[in-house]
C-alpha positions in Angstrom: 0.0 0.0 0.0 1.2 3.5 -0.8 1.8 5.5 2.3 1.4 9.2 1.5 2.0 10.8 4.9 5.8 9.9 4.8 6.2 11.4 1.4 4.0 14.5 1.1 2.7 15.4 4.5 5.9 15.2 6.6 6.3 19.0 6.7 2.7 19.4 7.9 3.3 16.7 10.5 6.4 18.4 11.7 4.7 21.8 12.0 1.7 20.4 13.9 4.0 18.4 16.2 5.9 21.6 17.1 2.6 23.3 18.0 1.3 20.2 19.8 -1.6 19.8 17.3 -0.7 16.6 15.4 -3.9 14.5 15.6 -2.0 11.2 16.4 0.2 12.8 19.1 -0.9 11.1 22.4 1.8 12.2 24.8 1.1 14.3 27.9 3.7 16.7 26.6 1.1 17.7 24.0 -1.0 19.5 26.5 2.0 21.2 28.1 3.0 22.4 24.6 -0.4 23.9 23.9 -0.6 25.6 27.3 3.0 27.0 26.9 2.3 28.5 23.4 -1.0 30.1 24.5 0.7 31.5 27.6 3.3 33.2 25.5 0.7 34.9 23.4 -1.4 35.9 26.4 1.6 37.4 28.1 2.3 39.5 25.1 -1.4 40.6 24.8 -1.2 41.7 28.5 1.9 43.8 27.8 0.0 45.4 24.9 -3.0 46.2 27.0 -1.0 47.7 29.9 -0.2 50.6 27.7 -3.7 51.9 28.4 -2.6 52.2 32.1 0.3 54.5 31.6 -0.7 56.4 28.4 -3.5 58.6 27.5 -6.3 56.7 25.7 -6.6 58.1 22.2 -8.0 56.8 19.0 -4.4 56.4 17.6 -3.4 54.4 20.7 -6.4 52.2 20.6 -5.9 51.3 16.9 -2.2 50.7 17.5 -2.8 48.3 20.4 -5.8 46.5 18.9 -4.0 46.1 15.5 -1.6 43.7 17.3 -3.9 42.3 20.0 -6.6 41.1 17.6 -4.3 39.0 15.4 -2.8 37.4 18.5 -6.4 36.6 19.6 -7.1 35.0 16.2 -3.9 32.9 16.6 -5.1 31.6 20.0 -8.6 31.0 18.7 -7.3 29.0 15.7 -4.9 27.0 17.9 -7.8 26.2 20.3 -10.2 25.3 17.6 -7.7 22.7 16.1 -6.7 21.5 19.6 -10.2 20.9 20.9 -11.4 19.4 17.5 -8.5 16.9 17.7 -10.7 13.8 17.2 -12.4 15.4 14.2 -9.1 16.3 12.6 -7.9 12.7 13.2 -11.1 11.5 11.5 -10.4 13.7 8.5 -6.8 12.5 8.3 -7.9 8.9 8.6 -10.3 9.5 5.7 -7.5 11.0 3.7 -5.3 7.9 4.3 -8.3 5.6 3.5 -8.9 7.4 0.1 -5.3 6.6 -0.9 -5.9 2.9 -0.2 -9.0 2.7 -2.5 -7.4 4.5 -5.4 -5.6 1.9 -7.6 -5.7 3.3 -11.1 -2.4 4.8 -12.2 -4.0 7.9 -13.7 -6.0 8.5 -10.5 -3.0 8.0 -8.3 -1.2 10.5 -10.5 -4.0 13.0 -9.8 -3.7 12.5 -6.1 0.0 12.9 -6.2 -0.3 16.1 -8.3 -2.6 17.7 -5.7 -0.6 16.6 -2.7 2.5 18.1 -4.4 0.5 21.4 -4.7 -0.2 21.3 -0.9 3.4 20.5 0.0 4.6 23.4 -2.2 2.1 25.7 -0.6 3.3 24.7 2.9 7.0 25.3 1.9 6.1 28.7 0.4 4.3 29.7 3.6 7.4 28.7 5.6 9.6 30.8 3.4 7.2 33.7 3.9 7.4 33.1 7.6 11.2 33.2 7.6 11.3 36.3 5.5 8.9 38.1 7.7 10.8 37.3 10.9 14.1 38.3 9.2 12.6 41.7 8.2 11.2 42.2 11.7 14.6 41.4 13.4 16.5 43.6 11.0 14.0 46.5 11.5 14.5 46.4 15.3 18.3 45.9 15.0 18.8 48.7 12.4 19.9 51.4 14.9 22.6 48.9 16.3 23.7 48.0 12.7 24.0 51.6 11.7 26.0 52.4 14.9 28.5 49.9 13.7 28.5 50.9 10.0 28.3 54.6 10.5 28.8 55.6 14.2 27.6 58.9 15.6 28.8 60.8 18.7 26.0 59.0 20.6 24.2 55.7 20.0 21.1 55.9 18.0 17.9 55.4 20.1 16.4 51.9 20.1 12.7 51.4 20.4 10.0 48.9 19.5 7.6 49.5 16.7 5.1 47.4 18.5 3.6 49.3 21.6 3.9 47.5 24.9 4.5 48.5 28.5 6.8 46.3 30.7 7.4 48.8 33.5 11.2 48.4 33.0 13.9 50.3 31.2 13.4 49.3 27.5 16.9 50.7 26.5 18.6 48.5 29.2 16.6 45.4 28.5 16.2 45.9 24.8 17.6 42.5 23.7 15.5 40.6 26.2 12.3 42.4 25.1 13.3 41.9 21.5 13.7 38.2 22.2 10.3 38.0 23.8 8.8 39.8 20.8 10.5 37.4 18.3 9.4 34.3 20.3 5.8 35.6 20.5 5.5 36.5 16.8 7.2 33.3 15.8 4.8 31.3 17.9 1.8 33.1 16.5 3.0 32.6 12.9 3.8 29.0 13.6 0.3 28.4 14.9 -1.3 30.1 11.9 1.0 28.3 9.3 0.7 24.8 10.9 -3.1 24.9 11.1 -3.6 26.8 7.8 -1.4 24.6 5.7 -3.0 21.4 7.1 -6.5 22.8 6.3 -5.2 23.6 2.8 -3.9 20.0 2.5 -7.4 18.8 3.3 -8.7 21.2 0.7 -6.4 20.1 -2.0 -7.2 16.4 -1.2 -10.9 17.2 -1.6 -10.2 18.8 -5.0 -8.2 15.7 -6.0 -11.2 13.5 -5.2 -13.5 15.7 -7.3 -11.0 15.6 -10.1 -10.9 11.8 -9.9 -14.7 11.7 -10.0 -14.6 13.8 -13.2 -12.0 11.6 -14.7 -14.0 8.4 -14.0 -17.2 9.9 -15.4 -15.4 11.4 -18.4 -13.8 8.0 -19.1 -17.2 6.4 -19.0 -18.6 9.0 -21.4 -15.7 8.3 -23.8 -16.7 4.6 -23.8 -20.3 5.5 -24.7 -19.1 7.2 -27.9 -17.9 3.9 -29.2 -20.6 2.1 -31.2 -21.1 -1.3 -29.6 -24.1 -3.5 -28.8 -22.2 -5.6 -26.3 -24.1 -6.0 -23.1 -20.8 -6.6 -21.3 -19.5 -3.3 -22.6 -22.6 -1.5 -21.4 -22.2 -3.0 -17.9 -18.6 -1.9 -17.8 -19.7 1.7 -18.7 -22.4 1.6 -16.0 -19.9 0.4 -13.5 -17.5 3.2 -14.3 -20.2 5.8 -13.8 -21.2 4.1 -10.5 -17.5 4.2 -9.4 -17.4 7.9 -10.4 -20.5 8.7 -8.4 -19.1 6.9 -5.4 -15.9 8.9 -5.4 -17.9 12.0 -5.9 -20.0 11.2 -2.8 -16.8 10.6 -0.8 -15.4 13.9 -2.0 -18.6 15.7 -0.9 -18.5 13.9 2.5 -14.9 14.9 3.0 -15.4 18.6 1.9 -18.5 18.8 4.2 -16.4 17.5 7.1 -13.8 20.2 6.6 -16.4 22.9 6.6 -18.4 21.5 9.6 -15.3 21.3 11.7 -14.1 24.9 11.2 -17.3 26.8 10.3 -18.0 28.5 13.6 -14.5 29.3 14.7 -13.7 30.4 11.2 -16.6 32.9 11.1 -15.3 34.5 14.4 -11.7 34.5 13.1 -12.7 36.1 9.8 -14.7 38.7 11.6 -11.9 39.6 14.0 -9.4 39.4 11.1 -11.3 41.9 9.0 -11.5 44.3 12.0 -7.7 43.9 12.6 -7.0 44.5 8.9 -9.0 47.7 9.0 -7.1 48.9 12.0 -3.8 48.0 10.4 -4.8 49.9 7.2 -5.6 52.9 9.4 -2.1 52.6 10.9 -0.6 52.5 7.4 -2.3 55.8 6.5 -1.3 57.3 9.9 2.3 56.3 9.3 2.2 57.8 5.8 0.8 61.1 7.2 3.5 61.2 9.9 6.2 60.2 7.4 7.2 57.5 9.8 9.0 55.0 7.5 9.9 52.5 10.2 6.4 52.2 11.5 5.0 52.1 8.0 7.3 49.2 7.1 6.3 47.2 10.2 2.6 47.9 9.7 2.8 47.0 6.0 4.2 43.6 6.9 1.2 43.0 9.2 -1.3 44.1 6.5 0.4 42.0 3.8 0.3 38.9 6.1 -3.4 39.3 6.9 -4.4 40.0 3.3 -2.5 36.8 2.2 -4.1 34.7 4.9 -7.6 36.0 4.2 -7.0 35.4 0.4 -5.8 31.8 1.1 -9.0 31.1 3.1 -11.2 32.4 0.3 -9.1 30.6 -2.3 -9.6 27.3 -0.5 -13.4 27.7 -0.7 -13.4 28.8 -4.3 -11.2 25.9 -5.6 -13.5 23.3 -3.9 -16.5 25.0 -5.5 -14.8 25.1 -8.9 -13.8 21.4 -8.8 -17.3 20.4 -7.6 -18.9 22.3 -10.5 -16.5 20.7 -13.1 -17.9 17.2 -12.2 -21.2 18.2 -13.8 -19.5 19.7 -16.8 -17.8 16.4 -17.7 -18.9 15.1 -21.0 
């Protein structure tokens, strides 16, 4: 039997194991992992909200703080949804493995492999995007130090965070510790989003592959009907192909419905909060442009780009399933 998980889903498995979300992970360490990651994000959210204690509450301050707090909240919600739906995710994954065992035709196996390669490439591209984003964030905060080395002034350039937070300590003195906390927090948030998002996209691509196989089987049967023959045995073979195509189509619908049913409610909340967060970040972009603050503009632009890409990926997943479902009925 062909085992797909070792060949195409090893990256997804690794990412979910890191976040304590792999459906087949049974160790007690899994719960500790989940609690640890959520605690990191909650600690950063608290540091964000404490700015309201020491600073005057203005519209600009509220938008600045919420533009970071809301994405963090979405990450916690997404992690929690996947964690508490662990059994449902395992059922989805088991169905995916089962589908590989019932597909025997070489052309159909090739279709499955094609779509799983798509999902693996998507996962790798998202990881590259994650590394690039973290590199830009680190360089942006380290820029004053780098410039002090390259082109020193009489006094060191001021170092500050582009993300508002209040730690009640000297930020200049503990700059590197605070930067480390920021990097760990954002890395954790992005890892949660990428691990869950790429696995859901893998499920989506698998559903598309099943619809494609259904189209292939029905199309192959239609091709047979164009051959003039009066053989009863031939007619039975054609009917059997159509029946097999319908069976795969039903399995694809069942699988797609399971994906939607498992994430519908949390996804609605996440999309709503995500849209509010995107609006706040866009407001911050225009505020940075008005103030001619290049550093803040750069950081905010990264947040906006990340959120737009993620929202687009979610809509793209729904659209490609709809398109593949419709193509089954257009098969001639």
